[in-house]
C-alpha positions as a Markdown table, in Angstrom:
| # | Residue | x | y | z |
|---|---|---|---|---|
| 1 | Met | -36.4 | 32.2 | -14.5 |
| 2 | Leu | -34.3 | 29.4 | -16.2 |
| 3 | Lys | -35.1 | 30.3 | -19.8 |
| 4 | Gly | -33.1 | 28.3 | -22.2 |
| 5 | Phe | -31.9 | 25.9 | -19.5 |
| 6 | Gln | -33.1 | 22.8 | -21.4 |
| 7 | Ser | -31.2 | 23.7 | -24.6 |
| 8 | Ile | -28.0 | 24.4 | -22.7 |
| 9 | Phe | -28.3 | 21.3 | -20.7 |
| 10 | Ile | -28.9 | 19.1 | -23.7 |
| 11 | Lys | -26.0 | 20.8 | -25.6 |
| 12 | Glu | -23.5 | 20.3 | -22.8 |
| 13 | Leu | -24.6 | 16.7 | -22.2 |
| 14 | Lys | -24.2 | 15.8 | -25.9 |
| 15 | Glu | -20.7 | 17.3 | -25.9 |
| 16 | Leu | -19.7 | 15.3 | -22.9 |
| 17 | Ile | -21.2 | 12.1 | -24.3 |
| 18 | Arg | -19.5 | 12.5 | -27.6 |
| 19 | Asp | -16.1 | 13.1 | -26.2 |
| 20 | Pro | -14.5 | 9.6 | -26.0 |
| 21 | Lys | -11.6 | 10.9 | -23.8 |
| 22 | Ile | -14.1 | 11.8 | -21.0 |
| 23 | Leu | -16.2 | 8.6 | -21.4 |
| 24 | Leu | -13.0 | 6.5 | -21.2 |
| 25 | Gly | -11.9 | 8.2 | -18.0 |
| 26 | Met | -15.2 | 8.3 | -16.2 |
| 27 | Leu | -16.8 | 4.9 | -17.3 |
| 28 | Val | -14.3 | 2.5 | -18.7 |
| 29 | Ile | -11.4 | 3.0 | -16.3 |
| 30 | Pro | -13.5 | 2.6 | -13.1 |
| 31 | Leu | -15.2 | -0.5 | -14.6 |
| 32 | Val | -11.7 | -2.0 | -15.1 |
| 33 | Leu | -10.0 | -0.6 | -12.0 |
| 34 | Phe | -12.3 | -1.8 | -9.3 |
| 35 | Pro | -12.6 | -5.4 | -10.6 |
| 36 | Ile | -8.8 | -5.6 | -10.8 |
| 37 | Leu | -8.5 | -4.3 | -7.3 |
| 38 | Gly | -11.2 | -6.8 | -6.1 |
| 39 | Leu | -9.3 | -9.7 | -7.7 |
| 40 | Val | -6.1 | -8.6 | -6.1 |
| 41 | Leu | -7.6 | -8.3 | -2.6 |
| 42 | Gly | -9.6 | -11.5 | -3.1 |
| 43 | Tyr | -6.6 | -13.4 | -4.2 |
| 44 | Ala | -4.5 | -12.1 | -1.3 |
| 45 | Ala | -7.2 | -13.1 | 1.2 |
| 46 | Gln | -7.5 | -16.5 | -0.3 |
| 47 | Thr | -3.8 | -17.0 | -0.4 |
| 48 | Ala | -3.5 | -15.9 | 3.3 |
| 49 | Gln | -6.2 | -18.3 | 4.3 |
| 50 | Glu | -4.6 | -21.2 | 2.4 |
| 51 | Gln | -1.2 | -20.4 | 3.9 |
| 52 | Ala | -2.8 | -20.3 | 7.4 |
| 53 | Gln | -4.4 | -23.7 | 6.8 |
| 54 | Lys | -1.1 | -25.2 | 5.5 |
| 55 | Ala | 1.1 | -23.4 | 8.0 |
| 56 | Thr | 3.4 | -25.4 | 10.2 |
| 57 | Tyr | 3.1 | -24.6 | 13.9 |
| 58 | Leu | 6.2 | -25.1 | 15.9 |
| 59 | Val | 5.2 | -26.3 | 19.4 |
| 60 | Ile | 7.7 | -26.0 | 22.2 |
| 61 | Asp | 6.8 | -28.5 | 24.9 |
| 62 | Asn | 8.5 | -27.4 | 28.1 |
| 63 | Asp | 6.1 | -29.3 | 30.3 |
| 64 | Gly | 6.2 | -32.9 | 29.1 |
| 65 | Gly | 3.1 | -34.0 | 31.0 |
| 66 | Asn | 0.0 | -35.9 | 30.0 |
| 67 | Trp | -2.1 | -32.8 | 29.5 |
| 68 | Ser | 0.5 | -31.2 | 27.3 |
| 69 | Gln | 0.5 | -34.3 | 25.1 |
| 70 | Thr | -3.3 | -34.2 | 25.0 |
| 71 | Phe | -3.2 | -30.5 | 24.0 |
| 72 | Ile | -0.6 | -31.3 | 21.3 |
| 73 | Thr | -2.6 | -34.2 | 19.9 |
| 74 | Phe | -5.7 | -31.9 | 19.7 |
| 75 | Leu | -3.7 | -29.3 | 17.8 |
| 76 | Gly | -2.3 | -31.9 | 15.5 |
| 77 | Ser | -5.8 | -33.0 | 14.5 |
| 78 | Ser | -6.4 | -29.6 | 13.0 |
| 79 | Ile | -3.0 | -28.1 | 12.0 |
| 80 | Arg | 0.4 | -29.3 | 11.1 |
| 81 | Thr | 2.7 | -29.3 | 14.1 |
| 82 | Ile | 6.3 | -29.9 | 14.8 |
| 83 | Val | 7.1 | -30.6 | 18.5 |
| 84 | Val | 10.4 | -29.6 | 20.1 |
| 85 | Asn | 11.1 | -30.3 | 23.7 |
| 86 | Asn | 12.9 | -28.3 | 26.4 |
| 87 | Ile | 14.0 | -25.1 | 24.6 |
| 88 | Thr | 13.5 | -21.4 | 25.3 |
| 89 | Pro | 11.7 | -19.0 | 22.9 |
| 90 | Gln | 15.0 | -17.1 | 22.5 |
| 91 | Gln | 16.8 | -20.3 | 21.5 |
| 92 | Val | 14.1 | -20.9 | 18.9 |
| 93 | Leu | 15.2 | -17.6 | 17.2 |
| 94 | Glu | 18.9 | -18.2 | 17.7 |
| 95 | Gln | 18.8 | -21.7 | 16.2 |
| 96 | Gly | 16.6 | -20.5 | 13.2 |
| 97 | Leu | 14.0 | -23.1 | 13.9 |
| 98 | Leu | 11.2 | -20.9 | 12.4 |
| 99 | Thr | 13.1 | -20.6 | 9.1 |
| 100 | Gln | 14.0 | -24.3 | 9.0 |
| 101 | Asn | 10.4 | -25.3 | 9.4 |
| 102 | Asn | 8.9 | -22.5 | 7.2 |
| 103 | Ser | 6.9 | -21.1 | 10.0 |
| 104 | Thr | 6.1 | -17.6 | 11.2 |
| 105 | Gln | 4.9 | -18.4 | 14.6 |
| 106 | Phe | 5.4 | -20.9 | 17.4 |
| 107 | Ile | 3.6 | -21.9 | 20.6 |
| 108 | Glu | 5.3 | -22.6 | 24.0 |
| 109 | Ile | 3.7 | -24.9 | 26.5 |
| 110 | Pro | 5.4 | -23.8 | 29.7 |
| 111 | Ala | 6.4 | -26.0 | 32.6 |
| 112 | Gly | 3.5 | -26.6 | 35.0 |
| 113 | Phe | 0.9 | -26.7 | 32.3 |
| 114 | Ser | -0.2 | -30.2 | 33.1 |
| 115 | Ala | -0.2 | -29.5 | 36.9 |
| 116 | Asn | -2.5 | -26.5 | 36.4 |
| 117 | Met | -4.8 | -28.5 | 34.1 |
| 118 | Thr | -5.1 | -31.3 | 36.7 |
| 119 | Ala | -5.8 | -28.9 | 39.5 |
| 120 | His | -8.5 | -27.1 | 37.5 |
| 121 | Thr | -10.2 | -30.4 | 36.4 |
| 122 | Asn | -10.1 | -31.6 | 40.0 |
| 123 | Gly | -12.3 | -28.7 | 41.1 |
| 124 | Asn | -9.8 | -25.8 | 41.8 |
| 125 | Leu | -11.4 | -23.5 | 39.2 |
| 126 | Ala | -9.2 | -20.5 | 40.3 |
| 127 | Ile | -6.2 | -22.1 | 38.6 |
| 128 | Thr | -5.9 | -21.9 | 34.8 |
| 129 | Ala | -3.3 | -23.1 | 32.3 |
| 130 | Thr | -1.5 | -20.8 | 30.0 |
| 131 | Val | 0.2 | -21.3 | 26.6 |
| 132 | Asn | 2.4 | -18.6 | 25.1 |
| 133 | Val | 2.0 | -17.6 | 21.4 |
| 134 | Tyr | 4.8 | -15.9 | 19.5 |
| 135 | Gly | 4.2 | -14.5 | 16.0 |
| 136 | Val | 6.6 | -12.8 | 13.6 |
| 137 | Phe | 5.6 | -9.2 | 12.6 |
| 138 | Gln | 6.0 | -9.0 | 8.8 |
| 139 | Gly | 4.7 | -5.5 | 7.9 |
| 140 | Gly | 1.1 | -5.2 | 9.1 |
| 141 | Gly | -1.0 | -6.3 | 6.1 |
| 142 | Ile | -4.7 | -6.7 | 6.6 |
| 143 | Phe | -4.4 | -10.5 | 6.4 |
| 144 | Ser | -1.2 | -10.8 | 8.4 |
| 145 | Asp | -2.9 | -12.0 | 11.6 |
| 146 | Ile | -5.0 | -14.8 | 10.1 |
| 147 | Gly | -2.7 | -17.4 | 11.5 |
| 148 | Ser | -2.8 | -16.2 | 15.1 |
| 149 | Ser | -6.6 | -15.8 | 14.8 |
| 150 | Ala | -6.8 | -19.4 | 13.7 |
| 151 | Phe | -4.9 | -20.5 | 16.7 |
| 152 | Ser | -7.2 | -18.6 | 19.0 |
| 153 | Val | -10.1 | -20.4 | 17.5 |
| 154 | Leu | -8.4 | -23.8 | 18.2 |
| 155 | Val | -7.8 | -22.8 | 21.9 |
| 156 | Ser | -11.4 | -21.9 | 22.2 |
| 157 | Ser | -12.4 | -25.2 | 20.8 |
| 158 | Phe | -10.2 | -27.1 | 23.2 |
| 159 | Asn | -11.7 | -25.2 | 26.1 |
| 160 | Arg | -15.2 | -26.1 | 25.0 |
| 161 | Tyr | -14.0 | -29.7 | 24.8 |
| 162 | Ile | -12.5 | -29.8 | 28.3 |
| 163 | Ala | -13.7 | -26.8 | 30.4 |
| 164 | Pro | -14.6 | -23.2 | 29.7 |
| 165 | Asp | -11.7 | -20.7 | 30.1 |
| 166 | Leu | -9.4 | -23.5 | 31.1 |
| 167 | Val | -6.5 | -22.6 | 28.7 |
| 168 | Arg | -5.5 | -19.0 | 28.2 |
| 169 | Thr | -3.0 | -17.5 | 25.8 |
| 170 | Thr | -0.4 | -14.8 | 26.1 |
| 171 | Gln | 0.6 | -13.0 | 23.0 |
| 172 | Ser | 4.1 | -11.9 | 22.0 |
| 173 | Thr | 5.4 | -10.5 | 18.8 |
| 174 | Ile | 8.8 | -11.0 | 17.2 |
| 175 | Ile | 9.9 | -7.7 | 15.6 |
| 176 | Lys | 13.1 | -7.5 | 13.7 |
| 177 | Gly | 14.4 | -10.7 | 15.4 |
| 178 | Glu | 13.6 | -9.5 | 19.0 |
| 179 | Ile | 10.8 | -10.9 | 21.2 |
| 180 | Gln | 8.5 | -8.2 | 22.4 |
| 181 | Thr | 6.5 | -9.8 | 25.3 |
| 182 | Gly | 2.9 | -8.8 | 25.8 |
| 183 | Ile | 2.5 | -7.2 | 22.4 |
| 184 | Asp | -0.6 | -8.5 | 20.7 |
| 185 | Pro | 0.0 | -9.0 | 17.0 |
| 186 | Ala | -3.6 | -8.1 | 16.1 |
| 187 | Thr | -3.3 | -4.8 | 18.0 |
| 188 | Leu | 0.1 | -4.0 | 16.4 |
| 189 | Ser | -1.3 | -4.9 | 12.9 |
| 190 | Gly | -4.3 | -2.5 | 13.5 |
| 191 | Leu | -2.0 | 0.3 | 14.4 |
| 192 | Met | 0.2 | -0.3 | 11.4 |
| 193 | Met | -2.9 | -0.4 | 9.2 |
| 194 | Leu | -3.8 | 3.2 | 10.3 |
| 195 | Gln | -0.3 | 4.2 | 9.3 |
| 196 | Ser | -0.4 | 2.4 | 6.0 |
| 197 | Ile | -3.7 | 4.0 | 5.1 |
| 198 | Ala | -2.8 | 7.6 | 5.9 |
| 199 | Leu | 0.3 | 7.9 | 3.6 |
| 200 | Pro | -1.2 | 6.3 | 0.4 |
| 201 | Ile | -4.2 | 8.6 | 0.6 |
| 202 | Thr | -2.0 | 11.6 | 0.9 |
| 203 | Ile | 0.2 | 10.5 | -1.9 |
| 204 | Met | -2.9 | 10.0 | -4.2 |
| 205 | Ile | -4.1 | 13.5 | -3.4 |
| 206 | Met | -0.7 | 15.1 | -4.0 |
| 207 | Leu | 0.0 | 13.2 | -7.3 |
| 208 | Thr | -3.4 | 13.9 | -8.8 |
| 209 | Tyr | -3.6 | 17.5 | -7.8 |
| 210 | Ser | 0.0 | 18.4 | -8.9 |
| 211 | Met | -0.5 | 16.5 | -12.3 |
| 212 | Gln | -3.6 | 18.5 | -13.0 |
| 213 | Ile | -1.8 | 21.7 | -12.3 |
| 214 | Ala | 1.0 | 20.8 | -14.7 |
| 215 | Ala | -1.3 | 19.6 | -17.4 |
| 216 | Thr | -3.6 | 22.6 | -17.4 |
| 217 | Ser | -0.5 | 24.9 | -17.5 |
| 218 | Val | 0.3 | 23.7 | -21.1 |
| 219 | Ala | -3.4 | 23.2 | -22.1 |
| 220 | Met | -4.3 | 26.7 | -21.1 |
| 221 | Glu | -1.5 | 28.1 | -23.2 |
| 222 | Lys | -2.7 | 26.1 | -26.2 |
| 223 | Glu | -6.4 | 27.1 | -25.6 |
| 224 | Glu | -5.6 | 30.8 | -25.3 |
| 225 | Lys | -3.2 | 30.7 | -28.3 |
| 226 | Thr | -0.4 | 32.1 | -26.2 |
| 227 | Leu | 1.9 | 29.0 | -26.6 |
| 228 | Glu | 2.6 | 29.9 | -30.2 |
| 229 | Thr | 3.8 | 33.3 | -29.1 |
| 230 | Leu | 5.9 | 31.8 | -26.3 |
| 231 | Leu | 7.6 | 29.4 | -28.6 |
| 232 | Thr | 8.7 | 32.3 | -30.9 |
| 233 | Val | 10.7 | 34.1 | -28.2 |
| 234 | Pro | 14.5 | 33.7 | -28.4 |
| 235 | Val | 14.8 | 31.2 | -25.6 |
| 236 | Asp | 15.7 | 27.5 | -25.6 |
| 237 | Arg | 12.6 | 25.2 | -25.9 |
| 238 | Phe | 13.9 | 23.0 | -23.1 |
| 239 | Ala | 14.1 | 26.2 | -20.9 |
| 240 | Ile | 10.4 | 26.7 | -21.6 |
| 241 | Leu | 9.7 | 23.1 | -20.4 |
| 242 | Met | 11.8 | 23.4 | -17.3 |
| 243 | Gly | 10.3 | 26.8 | -16.6 |
| 244 | Lys | 6.9 | 25.4 | -16.6 |
| 245 | Leu | 7.9 | 22.4 | -14.4 |
| 246 | Ser | 10.2 | 24.3 | -12.0 |
| 247 | Ser | 7.4 | 26.2 | -10.2 |
| 248 | Thr | 5.4 | 22.9 | -9.8 |
| 249 | Ile | 8.6 | 21.1 | -8.7 |
| 250 | Ile | 9.2 | 23.7 | -6.0 |
| 251 | Val | 5.6 | 23.2 | -4.8 |
| 252 | Ala | 6.0 | 19.4 | -5.0 |
| 253 | Gly | 9.2 | 19.7 | -2.9 |
| 254 | Leu | 7.5 | 21.8 | -0.3 |
| 255 | Ala | 4.6 | 19.4 | -0.3 |
| 256 | Ser | 7.0 | 16.4 | 0.2 |
| 257 | Val | 8.6 | 18.1 | 3.3 |
| 258 | Ala | 5.1 | 19.1 | 4.6 |
| 259 | Met | 3.9 | 15.5 | 4.2 |
| 260 | Met | 6.9 | 14.1 | 6.0 |
| 261 | Val | 6.2 | 16.4 | 8.9 |
| 262 | Gly | 2.6 | 15.5 | 8.9 |
| 263 | Tyr | 3.4 | 11.8 | 8.5 |
| 264 | Asn | 5.6 | 11.9 | 11.6 |
| 265 | Tyr | 2.9 | 13.6 | 13.6 |
| 266 | Val | 0.4 | 11.0 | 12.6 |
| 267 | Ile | 2.7 | 8.2 | 13.7 |
| 268 | Gly | 3.3 | 9.9 | 17.0 |
| 269 | Ser | -0.3 | 10.5 | 17.8 |
| 270 | Met | -1.9 | 7.2 | 16.7 |
| 271 | Thr | -1.9 | 5.7 | 20.2 |
| 272 | Ile | -3.3 | 8.9 | 21.9 |
| 273 | Gly | -6.6 | 8.0 | 23.6 |
| 274 | Met | -6.1 | 4.3 | 23.4 |
| 275 | Pro | -6.7 | 2.2 | 26.6 |
| 276 | Thr | -3.5 | 1.5 | 28.5 |
| 277 | Glu | -3.7 | -2.3 | 27.9 |
| 278 | Leu | -3.9 | -1.7 | 24.2 |
| 279 | Ser | -1.2 | 1.0 | 24.0 |
| 280 | Val | 1.8 | 0.2 | 21.9 |
| 281 | Asp | 4.9 | 2.5 | 21.8 |
| 282 | Leu | 5.9 | 2.2 | 18.1 |
| 283 | Val | 9.0 | 4.3 | 18.6 |
| 284 | Lys | 10.2 | 2.0 | 21.3 |
| 285 | Leu | 9.5 | -1.0 | 19.1 |
| 286 | Gly | 11.5 | 0.5 | 16.3 |
| 287 | Leu | 8.4 | 0.7 | 14.0 |
| 288 | Val | 8.9 | 4.3 | 12.9 |
| 289 | Pro | 11.3 | 5.5 | 10.2 |
| 290 | Ser | 14.7 | 6.6 | 11.2 |
| 291 | Pro | 16.0 | 10.0 | 10.1 |
| 292 | Phe | 17.7 | 8.3 | 7.2 |
| 293 | Gly | 14.5 | 6.5 | 6.4 |
| 294 | Tyr | 12.6 | 9.8 | 6.3 |
| 295 | Leu | 15.2 | 11.2 | 3.9 |
| 296 | Leu | 14.9 | 8.2 | 1.6 |
| 297 | Leu | 11.1 | 8.4 | 1.8 |
| 298 | Gly | 11.1 | 12.1 | 0.9 |
| 299 | Ile | 13.4 | 11.5 | -2.0 |
| 300 | Ser | 11.2 | 8.7 | -3.3 |
| 301 | Leu | 8.1 | 10.9 | -3.1 |
| 302 | Phe | 9.8 | 13.9 | -4.7 |
| 303 | Ile | 11.1 | 11.9 | -7.7 |
| 304 | Thr | 7.8 | 10.2 | -8.2 |
| 305 | Leu | 6.1 | 13.6 | -8.2 |
| 306 | Leu | 8.6 | 14.9 | -10.7 |
| 307 | Ser | 8.0 | 11.9 | -13.1 |
| 308 | Gly | 4.2 | 12.4 | -12.8 |
| 309 | Leu | 4.5 | 16.1 | -13.6 |
| 310 | Ala | 6.6 | 15.4 | -16.7 |
| 311 | Leu | 4.2 | 12.8 | -17.9 |
| 312 | Ala | 1.2 | 15.1 | -17.3 |
| 313 | Val | 2.9 | 17.7 | -19.5 |
| 314 | Ile | 3.4 | 15.2 | -22.3 |
| 315 | Leu | -0.2 | 14.1 | -22.2 |
| 316 | Ser | -1.5 | 17.6 | -22.1 |
| 317 | Ala | 0.3 | 18.3 | -25.3 |
| 318 | Phe | -2.2 | 16.1 | -27.1 |
| 319 | Ala | -5.2 | 18.1 | -25.8 |
| 320 | Ser | -6.5 | 21.2 | -27.4 |
| 321 | Asp | -8.1 | 22.6 | -24.3 |
| 322 | Val | -8.1 | 22.4 | -20.5 |
| 323 | Arg | -11.0 | 20.0 | -20.4 |
| 324 | Gly | -9.2 | 17.6 | -22.8 |
| 325 | Ala | -6.0 | 17.8 | -20.7 |
| 326 | Thr | -7.9 | 17.0 | -17.6 |
| 327 | Ala | -9.4 | 13.9 | -19.3 |
| 328 | Met | -6.0 | 12.9 | -20.7 |
| 329 | Val | -4.3 | 13.0 | -17.3 |
| 330 | Gly | -7.2 | 10.9 | -15.9 |
| 331 | Tyr | -5.7 | 8.0 | -17.9 |
| 332 | Ile | -2.8 | 7.9 | -15.4 |
| 333 | Tyr | -5.0 | 7.7 | -12.4 |
| 334 | Pro | -5.4 | 3.9 | -12.4 |
| 335 | Leu | -1.6 | 3.7 | -12.1 |
| 336 | Ile | -1.9 | 5.8 | -8.9 |
| 337 | Phe | -5.2 | 4.5 | -7.4 |
| 338 | Leu | -4.7 | 0.8 | -7.9 |
| 339 | Pro | -1.3 | 0.5 | -6.1 |
| 340 | Ala | -2.4 | 3.0 | -3.4 |
| 341 | Met | -5.6 | 1.2 | -2.5 |
| 342 | Ala | -4.1 | -2.3 | -2.8 |
| 343 | Leu | -1.0 | -1.5 | -0.7 |
| 344 | Met | -3.2 | 0.0 | 2.0 |
| 345 | Tyr | -4.3 | -3.5 | 2.9 |
| 346 | Leu | -1.6 | -5.8 | 1.5 |
| 347 | Asp | 2.0 | -6.5 | 2.3 |
| 348 | Ile | 3.8 | -6.6 | -1.1 |
| 349 | Asn | 6.2 | -9.2 | 0.2 |
| 350 | Thr | 3.4 | -11.7 | 0.7 |
| 351 | Leu | 2.0 | -11.3 | -2.8 |
| 352 | Pro | 2.8 | -13.9 | -5.6 |
| 353 | Leu | 5.9 | -13.0 | -7.7 |
| 354 | Ala | 3.9 | -12.0 | -10.8 |
| 355 | Ile | 1.6 | -9.6 | -8.9 |
| 356 | Lys | 4.6 | -8.2 | -6.9 |
| 357 | Ala | 6.5 | -7.5 | -10.2 |
| 358 | Val | 3.5 | -5.6 | -11.5 |
| 359 | Phe | 3.4 | -3.3 | -8.5 |
| 360 | Leu | 7.1 | -2.8 | -8.5 |
| 361 | Ala | 7.0 | -1.9 | -12.2 |
| 362 | Ile | 4.4 | 0.9 | -11.6 |
| 363 | Pro | 6.5 | 4.0 | -10.8 |
| 364 | Tyr | 3.7 | 5.6 | -8.7 |
| 365 | Ser | 3.6 | 2.6 | -6.3 |
| 366 | Gln | 7.2 | 3.2 | -5.1 |
| 367 | Pro | 6.4 | 5.8 | -2.3 |
| 368 | Met | 3.8 | 3.4 | -0.9 |
| 369 | Ile | 6.3 | 0.5 | -1.0 |
| 370 | Ala | 9.0 | 2.7 | 0.5 |
| 371 | Ser | 6.7 | 3.8 | 3.4 |
| 372 | Lys | 6.6 | 0.2 | 4.7 |
| 373 | Ala | 10.1 | -0.7 | 3.7 |
| 374 | Val | 11.7 | 2.1 | 5.8 |
| 375 | Ile | 9.9 | 0.9 | 8.9 |
| 376 | Met | 11.4 | -2.5 | 8.5 |
| 377 | Asn | 14.8 | -1.0 | 7.7 |
| 378 | Asp | 14.6 | -2.5 | 4.2 |
| 379 | Tyr | 16.6 | 0.4 | 2.7 |
| 380 | Ala | 17.7 | -1.7 | -0.3 |
| 381 | Thr | 14.1 | -1.8 | -1.6 |
| 382 | Val | 13.7 | 2.0 | -1.2 |
| 383 | Ile | 17.0 | 2.8 | -3.0 |
| 384 | Phe | 16.0 | 0.4 | -5.8 |
| 385 | Gly | 12.7 | 2.2 | -6.2 |
| 386 | Ile | 14.4 | 5.6 | -6.2 |
| 387 | Val | 16.8 | 4.5 | -8.9 |
| 388 | Tyr | 14.1 | 3.0 | -11.0 |
| 389 | Val | 11.8 | 6.0 | -10.8 |
| 390 | Ala | 14.8 | 8.3 | -11.5 |
| 391 | Val | 15.5 | 6.4 | -14.7 |
| 392 | Phe | 11.8 | 6.5 | -15.6 |
| 393 | Thr | 11.8 | 10.3 | -14.9 |
| 394 | Val | 14.8 | 10.9 | -17.1 |
| 395 | Val | 13.2 | 9.1 | -20.0 |
| 396 | Val | 9.9 | 11.0 | -19.6 |
| 397 | Met | 11.8 | 14.3 | -19.3 |
| 398 | Tyr | 13.7 | 13.5 | -22.5 |
| 399 | Ile | 10.5 | 12.7 | -24.4 |
| 400 | Ala | 8.9 | 16.0 | -23.1 |
| 401 | Ser | 12.0 | 18.0 | -24.2 |
| 402 | Arg | 11.9 | 16.4 | -27.6 |
| 403 | Leu | 8.2 | 17.3 | -27.9 |
| 404 | Phe | 8.9 | 20.9 | -27.0 |
| 405 | Ala | 11.8 | 21.0 | -29.4 |
| 406 | Thr | 9.5 | 20.6 | -32.4 |
| 407 | Glu | 6.2 | 22.1 | -33.6 |
| 408 | Lys | 4.4 | 19.0 | -32.5 |
| 409 | Ile | 3.6 | 20.7 | -29.2 |
| 410 | Leu | 1.2 | 22.9 | -31.2 |
| 411 | Thr | -0.2 | 20.3 | -33.6 |
| 412 | Ala | -0.2 | 17.1 | -31.6 |
| 413 | Lys | -3.7 | 15.6 | -31.0 |
| 414 | Leu | -4.9 | 12.3 | -29.8 |
| 415 | Ile | -8.0 | 11.3 | -31.8 |
| 416 | Phe | -10.3 | 8.5 | -31.0 |
| 417 | Lys | -12.1 | 7.3 | -34.1 |
| 418 | Arg | -15.6 | 6.0 | -33.6 |
| 419 | Lys | -16.9 | 3.3 | -35.8 |
| 420 | Gly | -19.6 | 4.4 | -38.2 |
| 421 | Phe | -18.8 | 8.1 | -37.6 |
| 422 | Arg | -17.7 | 10.2 | -40.5 |
| 423 | Lys | -16.8 | 13.8 | -40.3 |
| 424 | Thr | -17.6 | 15.8 | -43.5 |
| 425 | Ala | -15.8 | 18.9 | -44.5 |
| 426 | Glu | -17.6 | 22.2 | -43.9 |
| 427 | Pro | -18.6 | 24.0 | -47.1 |
| 428 | Thr | -16.4 | 26.9 | -48.1 |
| 429 | Glu | -17.9 | 30.2 | -49.1 |
């Protein structure tokens, strides 16, 4: 039934194993990509934990009683605290106390805290004391709420020390300089994580799929020997290049528009089905892109797709067949996958300068960066990314045009020499 299967299987397996381009893409790149990603995530987690441990907590004491002093002393034994008396949370923002003290959150001990504590410890268990926690929303990275989690642990420890469920906390989030009362930073970060995961995955799919189409377009011409005929027709060589890219560009443009529509739908439907107490209106909070933000995000995505298509055409010129072109384009995938997977979980603004510079230098990370920047109205970052990728695209397009202007498009090959391997000439008849 499967006569000759073993011979065909061994033949195809040997061809795959002997092709260094395929082995590099399937084995070497993953073995390098995932350790790098692990190092980035591990370093980010460690940095976030260290910052949380070294963070300065601004404590607003509006009570001034004995119990508030006891609570502040307990906090000071575990974290660095700076105490300010008799000031409202709004005044904290207006006077820039968070910036002055290099802090991203503060705690308010409201008036009546000591009286409630005394009443509870004297037997009136129905009365509890409350402290108000305010945290600055910085973009929704996976490690962004470590500081608030640490404070929750401290409150639980204080309750175990005095009485169970004695002190309770209310959570508020500072978004773009405005205090949003009752918004839990952890819930908000979780919602923004859903948003930050959806877009990078879609961008990865679009980039890889469109680059494969562009690469196979040239490789198929070379494999079927029709490229030579095409280059002899009386048309400009650059026109041939643009003709091949134009159809893919149109598809990429339509894909960009479709993705913006789908992206808007995802944002609007993220809170559907959530419990009322956990529901957060992202539109009301200003955490969805504005029309101008959508426009910038679409432009960033389109230019990035265009640069990827041009680069795929250049790489495919060094392949003699479709399989080789597919392997060649695979070399670009780490520059797509690494930023996408890392920026799903990390806020680029919290990364060390060297790592941040690496991500900014990778053209294919710009749409992921832009997706978070437009939410925070950081349009300067998005425009910088558009200009940077546009310059990169012009350079790549120029190289591609020069390649088509010569006969190298027919003869160019990328050869990996293997040590100890020697190819002998075939005997002539």
